[in-house]
N, C-alpha and C positions, 0 to 999 in steps of 0.2 A: 323247778325253780326249789319248793317247799323242802322238799328230801334234806338238799344244802342244809340251810338255813335249822329246819335239826339235825342234823350231825355235829351245829356248829358244840363246842363246851361250854357251858355255864359256868361264870367267873364265879370262885366266893368271892367277901365282903374281903378279905385282906389285898385278895388279886382286883380286885378294882382299882383299890385305891391306891394301887400303884399305880392303876394304864392312867387315872387322873391325875397324878402328880404323886399322890399323897404317901409320898418314901418314907426313908424313915428321917431327911436333914427337911420335909416343908412345913415342918415346930422349928425349927430351928432359926434367929433371925441376925446372928450376931455376925460380927466381923469374921472376910472370909479368909482373909492371912490371919497367918496369929502367930507370938515370940513363943516359945515352953513353955514361960511361964503361964500363957494363957493354956493357953495348950491344956495339960494339968486341970489345971482353973474346970473344961466343959464338964458334965458331966461325961459319965462312958460314950453314951448313947449319938452325943453327939460330934467324937474328933474322929471321926468320917467325912466329917460336915466341910472341914477344913483342910487348907493346906500351910504345912509345916513344914521347915525343914529336918530332915529323914534325925539328925543328931537329938529329936528330942522324942522321940520314939523308944528312945531306950528306957 
């Protein structure tokens, strides 16, 4: 049993934050569904956190 645990990969801090739910959208607390104007006003890192019509992606 001890050999099984010693063979496990140790996660980096970044990997640990993703496991704990600390992904890109964890800092975003705005609306989930936005219109084009709201989408373009968002910082680029939070644009993947919202639902927007495909026409807004042009």
